[in-house]
C-alpha positions in Angstrom: -46.7 4.7 17.6 -44.5 1.6 16.9 -42.1 0.1 19.4 -39.2 1.4 17.3 -40.5 4.9 17.2 -41.2 4.9 20.9 -37.7 3.7 21.6 -36.3 6.4 19.3 -38.1 9.1 21.3 -36.9 7.8 24.6 -33.4 7.5 23.2 -33.0 11.2 22.7 -36.0 13.0 24.2 -37.1 14.3 27.5 -35.5 11.5 29.6 -32.1 12.8 28.5 -32.9 16.4 29.5 -34.1 15.3 32.9 -30.9 13.3 33.5 -28.9 16.3 32.4 -30.6 18.5 34.9 -29.9 16.0 37.7 -26.3 15.5 36.9 -25.3 19.1 36.0 -22.2 19.8 34.0 -20.5 16.5 34.6 -22.6 13.4 35.3 -19.8 11.7 37.0 -19.6 14.4 39.7 -23.0 13.7 41.2 -23.5 10.0 40.3 -20.4 7.8 40.3 -22.5 4.7 39.5 -24.0 5.5 36.1 -25.5 2.7 34.2 -23.5 1.5 31.2 -24.9 2.7 27.9 -27.2 0.3 26.0 -27.9 0.7 22.3 -31.4 -0.7 22.6 -33.4 -2.0 19.6 -31.8 -2.6 16.2 -31.9 0.1 13.6 -34.5 0.0 10.9 -33.5 -0.2 7.2 -33.8 3.6 6.8 -32.5 4.7 10.1 -29.2 6.1 11.3 -27.6 6.9 14.6 -26.2 10.4 14.9 -24.5 12.1 17.9 -24.7 15.7 19.1 -21.6 16.9 21.0 -22.0 19.1 24.0 -19.5 21.9 24.8 -17.0 21.4 27.5 -13.7 22.5 29.0 -10.3 20.7 28.9 -11.0 19.1 32.3 -14.6 17.9 31.6 -15.4 14.5 30.1 -17.0 14.1 26.7 -20.8 14.5 26.7 -23.1 13.9 23.8 -26.6 12.7 22.9 -27.1 9.8 20.5 -30.2 10.1 18.3 -31.9 7.7 16.0 -33.2 9.5 12.9 -34.5 8.6 9.5 -31.7 8.7 6.9 -31.9 12.0 5.0 -33.8 13.6 7.9 -30.9 15.8 9.1 -27.7 17.2 7.8 -24.6 15.7 9.5 -20.8 15.5 9.3 -18.9 12.2 9.4 -15.6 11.8 11.2 -12.6 10.0 9.7 -9.8 9.3 12.3 -7.3 6.7 13.3 -8.6 4.4 16.0 -5.2 3.7 17.5 -5.4 1.3 20.3 -8.7 -0.6 20.3 -8.9 -0.5 24.1 -11.8 1.6 25.3 -10.3 3.1 28.4 -11.9 6.6 28.3 -15.3 7.3 29.8 -17.8 9.5 28.0 -21.4 10.3 28.8 -24.0 9.3 26.2 -27.7 10.0 26.9 -26.8 10.3 30.6 -25.2 6.9 30.6 -21.5 5.8 30.7 -20.0 4.8 27.4 -16.3 3.8 27.1 -14.4 5.1 24.0 -10.8 4.9 22.8 -8.2 7.4 23.7 -7.8 8.7 20.1 -11.5 9.3 19.8 -11.6 11.1 23.1 -8.8 13.5 21.9 -10.6 14.1 18.6 -14.0 14.8 20.3 -12.4 17.0 22.9 -11.2 19.3 20.2 -14.2 19.0 17.8 -16.8 19.9 20.5 -15.6 23.4 20.1 -16.4 23.5 16.4 -19.2 20.9 16.1 -21.4 21.9 19.0 -25.0 21.2 18.3 -24.1 19.7 14.9 -25.0 16.1 14.1 -21.9 13.9 13.8 -21.5 10.3 12.6 -18.6 8.5 14.3 -18.1 4.8 13.7 -16.8 4.1 17.2 -20.1 5.4 18.7 -22.8 5.2 16.1 -22.1 1.5 15.4 -22.6 -1.0 18.2 -19.2 -2.5 18.0 -20.1 -5.4 20.3 -23.0 -6.6 18.1 -21.7 -8.4 15.0 -25.2 -8.1 13.3 -25.3 -4.3 13.8 -21.7 -4.0 12.9 -22.2 -5.9 9.6 -25.3 -4.0 8.6 -23.8 -0.6 9.4 -20.5 -1.3 7.7 -22.4 -2.3 4.6 -24.0 1.2 4.7 -20.8 3.1 5.4 -20.2 3.9 1.8 -23.5 5.8 1.6 -23.1 7.3 5.1 -19.9 9.0 4.1 -21.3 9.9 0.6 -24.4 11.5 2.1 -22.5 13.5 4.8 -22.4 17.3 4.3 -18.7 17.0 5.0 -16.2 14.4 6.1 -13.9 15.8 8.8 -10.4 14.1 8.8 -8.8 14.3 12.2 -5.0 14.0 11.9 -4.2 14.8 15.6 -3.2 17.6 17.8 -1.2 20.6 16.6 2.3 21.6 17.7 4.2 24.9 17.5 5.3 24.2 13.9 2.0 22.9 12.4 1.3 26.1 10.6 4.7 26.1 9.0 4.1 22.6 7.7 0.7 23.3 6.2 2.0 26.4 4.5 4.9 24.5 2.9 2.5 21.8 1.6 0.4 24.6 0.1 3.5 26.2 -1.4 4.5 22.9 -3.1 1.0 22.7 -4.7 1.4 26.2 -6.1 5.0 25.6 -7.4 4.1 22.3 -9.1 0.5 22.7 -10.3 -1.6 19.9 -11.5 -2.3 19.7 -15.2 -6.0 19.0 -14.6 -6.9 21.8 -12.2 -6.8 22.0 -8.4 -9.4 19.4 -7.5 -7.7 16.5 -5.7 -9.9 14.1 -7.6 -8.2 14.9 -10.8 -4.6 15.6 -9.6 -2.1 14.9 -12.3 1.5 16.1 -12.5 2.9 16.2 -16.1 6.6 15.9 -15.3 7.5 16.5 -19.0 6.2 20.1 -18.7 7.0 20.8 -15.1 10.4 22.3 -14.1 12.5 20.3 -11.7 13.2 21.6 -8.2 16.8 22.0 -9.2 15.8 24.3 -12.1 13.5 26.3 -9.9 16.2 26.7 -7.3 18.8 27.9 -9.8 16.2 30.5 -11.1 15.5 31.6 -7.6 11.9 30.4 -7.9 11.9 28.1 -4.9 12.4 31.2 -2.6 9.6 33.0 -4.4 7.2 30.1 -3.7 8.5 29.9 -0.1 10.1 26.5 -0.5 13.4 26.1 1.3 16.0 24.2 -0.7 17.4 22.9 2.6 15.2 19.9 3.5 16.5 19.9 7.1 14.9 23.4 7.7 12.0 23.9 10.1 9.2 24.1 7.4 10.3 20.8 5.9 10.5 19.1 9.3 7.1 20.5 10.2 5.6 19.1 7.0 7.3 15.8 7.7 5.7 15.8 11.2 2.2 16.2 9.6 2.9 13.1 7.5 3.7 11.1 10.7 0.0 10.9 11.4 -1.4 7.4 12.0 -4.4 8.3 9.9 -2.5 7.9 6.6 -1.9 4.2 7.3 -5.5 3.3 8.3 -7.3 1.1 5.8 -10.8 2.5 6.4 -9.8 6.0 5.3 -9.8 4.9 1.7 -13.6 4.5 1.7 -14.2 7.5 4.0 -12.3 10.0 1.8 -13.0 8.6 -1.7 -16.8 8.5 -1.0 -17.0 12.0 0.5 -18.6 14.9 -1.4 -16.6 17.4 0.7 -13.6 16.8 2.8 -11.9 18.9 5.4 -8.6 18.1 7.3 -8.2 19.2 10.9 -5.0 19.3 12.9 -5.8 20.7 16.3 -7.3 24.1 15.7 -6.0 24.2 12.0 -8.5 23.4 9.3 -7.3 22.8 5.7 -8.2 20.9 2.5 -7.3 17.6 0.9 -5.8 19.6 -2.0 -3.1 20.9 0.4 -2.5 17.8 2.7 -2.9 15.0 0.1 -1.7 17.2 -2.8 1.4 18.3 -1.0 2.3 14.8 0.1 1.8 13.6 -3.4 4.2 16.2 -4.7 6.9 15.3 -2.2 6.7 11.7 -3.3 6.8 12.7 -7.0 9.8 15.0 -6.6 12.9 12.9 -5.6 14.8 16.1 -4.8 12.7 16.4 -1.7 12.6 12.8 -0.5 15.4 13.4 1.9 13.0 15.4 4.0 11.2 12.3 5.0 12.0 9.3 7.2 10.9 5.7 6.3 7.5 6.0 8.0 6.7 9.3 6.4 7.7 8.1 2.9 5.5 5.0 3.3 2.6 7.4 4.2 3.3 9.4 1.0 3.1 6.2 -1.0 -0.3 5.5 0.7 -1.4 9.0 -0.3 -0.6 8.1 -3.9 -3.0 5.1 -3.5 -5.7 7.4 -2.1 -5.3 9.9 -5.0 -5.5 7.0 -7.5 -8.8 5.8 -5.9 -10.1 9.4 -6.0 -9.4 9.6 -9.7 -11.2 6.3 -10.2 -14.3 7.6 -8.4 -14.2 10.8 -10.5 -13.6 9.3 -13.9 -15.9 6.7 -15.3 -13.2 5.4 -17.7 -10.9 4.6 -14.8 -11.8 1.1 -13.6 -10.0 -1.4 -11.4 -11.0 -4.8 -10.3 -11.3 -5.7 -6.6 -8.1 -7.6 -6.9 -6.2 -4.6 -8.3 -7.4 -2.4 -5.5 -6.7 -5.0 -2.8 -3.1 -5.1 -4.1 -2.8 -1.3 -4.5 -3.9 -0.8 -0.9 -2.1 -3.8 0.7 0.2 -1.4 2.7 -2.7 0.0 4.6 -3.3 -1.4 8.0 -6.3 -2.7 9.9 -6.6 -4.2 13.4 -9.1 -6.9 12.3 -7.7 -9.0 9.4 -11.2 -9.3 7.9 -11.2 -5.5 7.4 -8.6 -6.0 4.7 -11.6 -7.0 2.6 -14.5 -5.1 4.3 -12.8 -1.7 4.1 -12.4 -2.0 0.4 -15.9 -3.2 -0.6 -17.3 0.2 -0.1 -14.8 1.7 -2.6 -16.3 -0.4 -5.4 -19.5 -0.4 -7.3 -21.2 -3.7 -8.1 -19.6 -5.7 -5.3 -22.2 -7.6 -3.2 -22.4 -6.2 0.3 -23.2 -9.6 1.7 -19.4 -10.1 1.7 -19.4 -8.0 4.8 -20.3 -10.4 7.6 -18.6 -10.2 11.0 -20.0 -13.6 12.0 -17.7 -15.2 9.4 -14.1 -16.0 10.3 -11.2 -14.9 8.1 -11.1 -18.1 6.1 -14.8 -17.9 5.3 -14.4 -14.2 4.3 -11.4 -14.9 1.9 -13.2 -17.8 0.4 -16.3 -15.8 -0.2 -14.2 -13.1 -2.0 -12.5 -15.7 -4.2 -15.9 -17.1 -5.2 -18.1 -14.0 -5.2 -19.0 -14.1 -8.9 -22.3 -15.9 -9.6 -21.9 -16.0 -13.4 -19.9 -19.1 -14.4 -17.7 -17.3 -16.9 -17.0 -14.4 -14.6 -16.4 -16.8 -11.8 -13.7 -18.6 -13.7 -12.1 -15.3 -14.8 -12.2 -14.0 -11.2 -10.7 -17.3 -9.9 -8.0 -17.2 -12.7 -7.0 -13.7 -11.7 -7.0 -14.6 -8.0 -4.4 -17.3 -8.4 -2.0 -14.6 -9.7 -2.3 -12.8 -6.4 -1.3 -15.7 -4.2 1.9 -14.9 -2.3 1.8 -15.2 1.5 0.2 -18.5 2.6 -1.9 -19.2 5.7 -2.3 -22.6 7.2 -6.0 -22.0 7.7 -6.8 -20.9 4.1 -6.6 -23.1 1.0 -3.4 -22.2 -0.9 -5.4 -21.3 -4.1 -7.3 -18.5 -2.2 -5.3 -15.2 -2.0 -4.8 -13.9 1.6 -4.1 -10.4 0.2 -0.9 -10.2 2.2 2.3 -9.8 0.3 6.0 -10.4 0.9 6.9 -6.8 -0.1 5.3 -3.4 -0.2 6.4 -3.3 -3.8 5.0 -6.7 -4.7 3.2 -6.9 -8.1 1.0 -9.5 -9.7 2.5 -11.0 -12.8 -1.0 -10.9 -14.5 -0.1 -7.7 -16.3 3.3 -9.1 -17.5 1.6 -11.3 -20.0 2.0 -9.9 -23.5 -1.2 -9.1 -25.5 0.0 -11.4 -28.2 0.8 -14.3 -25.8 0.3 -17.8 -27.2 -3.4 -18.7 -27.0 -3.5 -21.4 -24.3 -6.1 -24.1 -23.7 -9.1 -22.8 -21.8 -9.1 -23.2 -18.0 -10.5 -26.5 -16.7 -11.2 -26.2 -13.0 -13.7 -27.4 -10.4 -14.0 -26.8 -6.7 -14.8 -29.5 -4.1 -18.1 -29.3 -2.2 -16.3 -28.2 1.0 -14.6 -25.4 -1.0 -11.1 -26.5 0.1 -9.7 -28.2 -3.0 -9.3 -26.9 -6.6 -9.0 -29.5 -9.3 -7.3 -28.3 -12.6 -5.3 -29.4 -15.6 -1.6 -28.6 -15.7 1.8 -29.3 -17.2 4.6 -29.8 -14.7 7.8 -29.0 -16.7 10.7 -28.4 -14.2 11.9 -28.2 -10.6 13.8 -25.4 -8.8 17.4 -26.3 -8.1 19.1 -23.3 -6.4 17.5 -20.3 -4.9 19.1 -17.1 -3.7 18.7 -15.6 -0.3 15.7 -13.3 0.1 15.8 -10.6 -2.5 17.7 -7.4 -1.6 15.2 -4.5 -1.1 16.4 -1.3 0.4 13.6 0.5 2.2 14.2 4.1 1.1 17.0 6.6 1.7 18.9 7.7 4.8 17.1 10.4 6.6 18.3 13.9 5.6 18.8 14.8 9.3 21.4 12.1 9.6 25.0 13.4 9.7 27.3 12.7 6.7 29.2 10.0 8.5 26.0 8.0 9.3 24.8 8.4 5.7 28.1 7.2 4.3 28.2 4.2 6.6 24.6 3.3 5.6 25.2 3.8 1.9 28.4 1.7 1.9 26.7 -1.0 3.9 23.7 -1.1 1.6 25.9 -1.0 -1.5 28.1 -3.9 -0.3 25.0 -5.9 0.6 23.5 -5.3 -2.8 26.7 -6.2 -4.6 26.9 -9.4 -2.5 23.4 -10.3 -3.4 24.1 -9.7 -7.1 27.2 -11.9 -7.1 25.2 -14.7 -5.4 22.5 -14.5 -8.1 25.1 -14.3 -10.9 26.7 -17.5 -9.6 23.4 -19.2 -9.5 22.7 -18.1 -13.1 26.1 -19.1 -14.5 26.1 -22.4 -12.6 23.2 -23.7 -14.7 24.4 -22.1 -18.0 23.8 -24.3 -21.0 26.3 -24.5 -23.9 24.3 -22.0 -25.9 24.5 -19.4 -23.1 28.0 -18.0 -22.4 28.8 -17.0 -18.9 29.1 -13.3 -19.8 25.7 -13.5 -21.6 24.1 -14.8 -18.4 25.7 -12.2 -16.2 24.8 -9.4 -18.6 21.1 -10.5 -18.9 20.7 -10.8 -15.2 22.5 -7.6 -14.1 20.8 -5.4 -16.7 17.4 -6.7 -15.7 18.1 -6.1 -12.1 19.9 -2.8 -12.3 18.1 -1.0 -15.1 14.6 -2.2 -15.2 14.8 -3.7 -18.7 13.5 -7.1 -19.7 15.8 -10.0 -20.6 14.7 -9.8 -24.2 15.2 -6.1 -24.8 18.2 -4.6 -26.6 20.2 -2.5 -24.2 23.7 -0.9 -24.1 24.5 -2.8 -21.0 28.2 -2.2 -20.7 28.2 1.6 -20.8 25.1 1.9 -18.6 26.5 -0.4 -16.0 29.9 1.3 -16.0 28.1 4.6 -15.6 26.2 3.2 -12.6 29.5 2.1 -11.0 31.0 5.5 -11.6 27.9 7.2 -10.1 28.1 4.9 -7.1 31.8 5.6 -6.6 31.3 9.4 -6.8 28.3 9.3 -4.5 30.3 7.4 -1.9 33.0 10.1 -2.2 30.4 13.0 -2.1 28.8 11.5 1.0 32.2 11.1 2.6 32.8 14.8 2.0 35.9 14.1 0.0 36.0 14.5 -3.8 39.6 13.6 -4.0 40.1 11.9 -7.5 42.1 9.1 -5.9 39.3 8.4 -3.5 36.7 8.3 -6.3 38.8 5.9 -8.3 39.3 3.7 -5.2 35.6 3.5 -4.6 35.0 2.7 -8.3 37.6 -0.1 -8.4 36.1 -1.5 -5.1 32.7 -1.7 -6.7 34.0 -3.4 -9.8 35.8 -6.0 -7.6 32.7 -6.7 -5.6 30.8 -7.5 -8.8 33.6 -9.3 -10.7 33.7 -6.8 -13.6 36.7 -5.2 -15.2 37.2 -1.5 -14.5 36.9 0.7 -17.6 37.6 4.3 -18.4 41.2 4.4 -17.1 41.2 8.2 -17.0 38.7 8.1 -14.2 41.0 9.6 -11.6 42.4 12.3 -14.0 39.5 14.8 -13.9 37.2 14.7 -11.0 35.3 17.9 -12.2 34.3 16.1 -15.4 33.1 13.1 -13.4 31.1 15.4 -11.1 29.4 17.1 -14.0 28.5 13.8 -15.6 27.3 12.4 -12.3 24.9 15.3 -11.5 23.6 15.3 -15.1 22.9 11.6 -14.9 21.2 12.1 -11.5 18.9 14.8 -12.7 17.8 13.0 -15.9 18.0 9.3 -15.0 18.5 8.5 -11.4 18.6 11.5 -9.2 18.8 9.4 -6.0 19.2 5.9 -4.9 15.4 5.8 -4.3 14.8 6.8 -7.9 17.3 4.2 -9.2 15.5 1.5 -7.2 12.2 2.6 -8.7 13.7 1.9 -12.1 14.4 -1.7 -11.2 12.0 -4.4 -12.4 9.5 -4.8 -9.7 8.7 -8.4 -10.7 11.5 -9.3 -8.3 10.0 -7.5 -5.2 9.0 -10.1 -2.7 10.5 -12.8 -4.9 13.8 -14.8 -4.9 16.1 -15.4 -7.8 16.3 -19.1 -8.8 17.8 -21.5 -11.3 16.0 -24.7 -12.2 17.3 -28.3 -12.8 17.0 -27.7 -16.6 18.8 -24.4 -16.6 15.9 -21.9 -16.5 16.3 -18.7 -14.4 13.9 -16.1 -13.0 12.1 -15.1 -9.8 9.9 -17.3 -7.6 7.8 -16.5 -4.5 9.6 -16.2 -1.1 8.0 -19.5 0.1 9.6 -21.6 -2.7 12.3 -24.1 -1.8 14.8 -26.2 -3.8 12.9 -29.1 -5.3 9.5 -27.4 -5.7 7.9 -27.9 -9.1 7.3 -25.4 -11.9 4.1 -25.8 -13.9 1.6 -24.1 -16.2 -2.1 -24.3 -15.4 -4.5 -24.5 -18.2 -5.9 -21.1 -18.9 -2.8 -19.2 -17.9 0.3 -18.1 -19.8 2.7 -17.6 -16.9 4.2 -20.4 -14.8 3.4 -21.2 -11.2 5.4 -22.8 -8.4 3.7 -25.7 -6.6 4.8 -28.1 -3.8 3.7 -31.8 -3.8 2.2 -33.0 -0.6 0.6 -36.3 -1.8 1.4 -38.6 -4.7 -1.3 -39.6 -7.1 -2.6 -43.1 -6.3 -5.7 -45.2 -6.7 -7.4 -43.2 -3.9 -7.1 -39.9 -5.8 -5.1 -37.3 -7.6 -1.8 -35.9 -6.7 -2.2 -33.0 -4.3 -0.1 -29.8 -4.3 0.2 -26.5 -2.5 0.1 -23.4 -4.7 3.1 -21.2 -3.9 2.4 -18.4 -6.4 3.1 -17.2 -9.9 6.7 -17.0 -11.2 8.7 -15.0 -13.6 10.7 -17.5 -15.8 12.8 -16.2 -18.6 11.3 -17.1 -22.0 8.3 -18.8 -20.5 5.8 -16.0 -19.7 3.7 -16.2 -22.8 2.5 -19.8 -22.8 5.5 -21.3 -24.6 5.3 -24.5 -22.6 2.0 -25.4 -24.2 3.8 -25.7 -27.6 5.8 -28.7 -26.3 3.7 -31.7 -27.1 6.2 -34.1 -25.4 5.3 -32.7 -22.0 2.7 -34.6 -20.1 -0.7 -33.1 -19.5 -2.1 -34.1 -16.1 -4.8 -33.3 -13.6 -3.8 -32.1 -10.2 -5.5 -31.1 -7.0 -4.5 -27.9 -5.3 -5.3 -27.8 -1.6 
């Protein structure tokens, strides 16, 4: 028998049974000085650690045996849960020895030992030696297959309360009322809104009651469902791999067991149906947005034609959290096929990990393409990481890469010319520096969701009015920046129109758009909404709100008969809400997301657009060979006899009329070689 086999037997065999006999029901009662648990020898390439929970009462500590088995040698379940605090302050008994675990894991195991008794269970907080970076790296590389090979993945959302059953039932009812076009499987969930009735239509037909869905989002079932969506699990980055790789998945809330089709599917429908958004607060809405990302990854796993790059998934999942910043990368590697698992190495620091990701392609052509795409994801900078390497942290939860904003027929630009220094800290490339930023707006206005439905009308009105005034003030500031650099060929009205229509209605600068009527409709909607939330539809009050909004934005009031027929206004308003912008949240979603996390600017030569948050007046605008869109850079060293000019890359920009490589057509502009550090 080999040493490893011998160790495996001792690990889970007779020695454990003898200790159990000595210590009785609770080891701690008879031996207060238990030895701390030791993981012993490293696992072999085909071995896995699995635990077996022992039954216990509310007042007894967690007991389990930890076994080393050959992979595939036993059926097991895998646990997916939120770690919570990383502090291990709860004692458990493992193989007769003391093992400290986290509070969240202690709560989960206390409940699960009633259902998982004598069943093998894989739990990362126990089955991985978290104190050993080698074991941790090896095991995390295997996690994708560990969750895939599990008979079932058990998702622990937390303990139940008196209303948990109501919440689960409502989520189930939502799935029945708004069925998926592709069947019930969560991996193929798709809502065809063109064929589905709206919640308003169902309510008028009495169908919401039939499905058991209260129209009042402040009712107990809605608050119970919202409470379920409070769970910390939804924000944990590792759940992406744990759920998407599973063959079968079960959700557990205390003693309740349900399916991903109900929990994830119900949350997805709440997010997709703006009529119900008022039931959620900001945290719960963010968790629903995370559910949308989980569903997208599940679709990708199910459908071979759905493929996203590692960069796309890192962006899509940027709003998920991890305690260790390196896990921003490591937790995603297992969601992808063909990504080298050597990227997972807990002996490397964050800079080394991010650099490895940026340079992971071995093929020269693929490497340059990967590097090219990576530059488009630079946003938040870190002093420890070269500026040309993405940190995969972003200034806004709605931040988007401009890579996809390039038109398919964009001007064919010169191939990328790039080289990286031996120390992997400097990127040398060809570029054209064509302008400098002159004036930059304050950080972009981004309203984080709606007032909570449980707020009283006065609170909602104050918040709405405050947000509207803030938004109008920001628009006026940006309009002044745009008109301040207007060239003779651009009238002031033209500049204002182009900017406002792009911001308010989600249309590009170049598109034809009936701006005047749409903008006036928006102002009327805003005016009436203020009156509705104030609980007073007095025509004079509606007109006063409307004129106030016009004054704030320096536009002339139109439709002088506004205050003559408040009933007509209300009908138009609600029709517009149901078809175009049912809520403020929906209206915000229509806005062009290229501005999220970016600031409006005007350049020294009269160009306007959006630049990254870190850009300051005087920073340079350039195009890099191989790219169509511009970038913002900041000079840190002049070119001299000792070397090239050095710059910090601040990120990609949206510059009006310059997104398709037009700068390369100007032969008068100097081509130069720069070094990005």
